[in-house]
N, C-alpha and C positions, 0 to 999 in steps of 0.2 A: 504494499499500500504506499503510495507516494504522498497522497493528500486526501483529506476528508472535507468535502465542500458543504457548507451549510448557508442556507439563506439567511440574510440579516434579520429577517422579520418572520422566520418560520412559524408555522402553526400546525397543529395536528390536523391531518385530513387534507392538506394542500397537494399531496401527491408530488412533492419536490423530488426530482430524479427519475420521474417516470419516462423521460426520454432525455438523452444527452448527445450532444455532438461536439467534436473537438477538431480545431484547426490551428496548428502550431501552438502558439502559447495562449490560445483562447478556448475556453470551455463554456458551452451554452447548455443551460438546464431548465427543462420545462417543469412547471408546477401548475397543471391544468385546473386544479380546484382552488387556487388561491382566491381569496375574496376581496382584494383591494379594488378591483374595477367593478364589483358587484358580486353577488352570491355565485360562487363557483365559476366565475368568468375566466380565471387563470391568469398567469403571468409567466415570464421567462427571465431568468437571471443570467448575467454574463460575468465570468470570472477570467482574470488574466494573470499570467506569471511573467515576471521579469527577471527571475533568477534560475531559469532552466528547470522550473517545476518544483523547486524546493517549497515554495509557498504560492498560494493563489489568493488574490483579493477580488471581492465583488466590486465591479466597476459600473454596473448598470442593472436596473430592473425594468423590463419592457412590459408595458400594457398597452391596450388600445381601447378607447371609449366605446367603439361600436362592435366589439368582438362578440361573437356567439359564445355560448358556454364552451369551455375546454380550450380556450386560447392557451397554447403551449402543449397541446396534444402530441405535436410532432415538431422537431427543430432540425435544421441543417445550417451549416456555416461554410462559406467559401470566401477566404480573404476578408474583406470588409462587409460582406453581405450576409445577413441572417434571414432565413426563411422560417416562418412560424405557422404551423397548421392550427386551425380552430374549426369548431363545429361538432355537432352531434348528428347521429342518424336522423334523417328527415329535415335537416336544416339546409342542406346543400353545401355547407362549410365554406371556408375561405382559406387563402394563404396570404399572410402579411409579410412584406419585406421591409427589413430595416437596414440601413447603410451607416457606416461610420468612417471617417477619415482619420480620426486620431485614436481610435480604440477605446474611448471612454464615453463619448457622446454618440447616441444612436438616434436616427431620424427615421420615422415611418415614411417609406417613399412610394409603396404601392399595396393595394389590396386586390388579390386575384380571386375571381369567382368563376364557376363554370358557366358557359353561355347557355 
C-alpha cells in the first residue's frame, strides 16, 4: 500500500472510492452518493502527488448543479481532462467534462448526452 486516500468531508454512505482513475500524478475518485449537491447527487475528488507518490493531497472536489443522481458513478482522466458519468437507469444519464490547465482549478467545459 502506497497511500490511503480520504475525502476531506467524508460521510458514511457516500460510496467514496466506488470508481477510480489514475493518470501520472493525479488520482480521480468518485463518491456517487455524496450529498453536497443534493441528496445522493454525488461528487468527484481529485488528488495529486508532487513527491512521486509518497503523499497525495486533495486539490479539488467536483460537483455540478444540474447533475442527475449518481454524479461520479464513473470517472476517467487523460492529461488535464476528466470525464465523469452521471445518471441512473431510466434517466438517460450524462457525461460531464472538466478541464484544468494548472492541476488545481477545474472548470466544467461540456455536458454530453445521448441524442
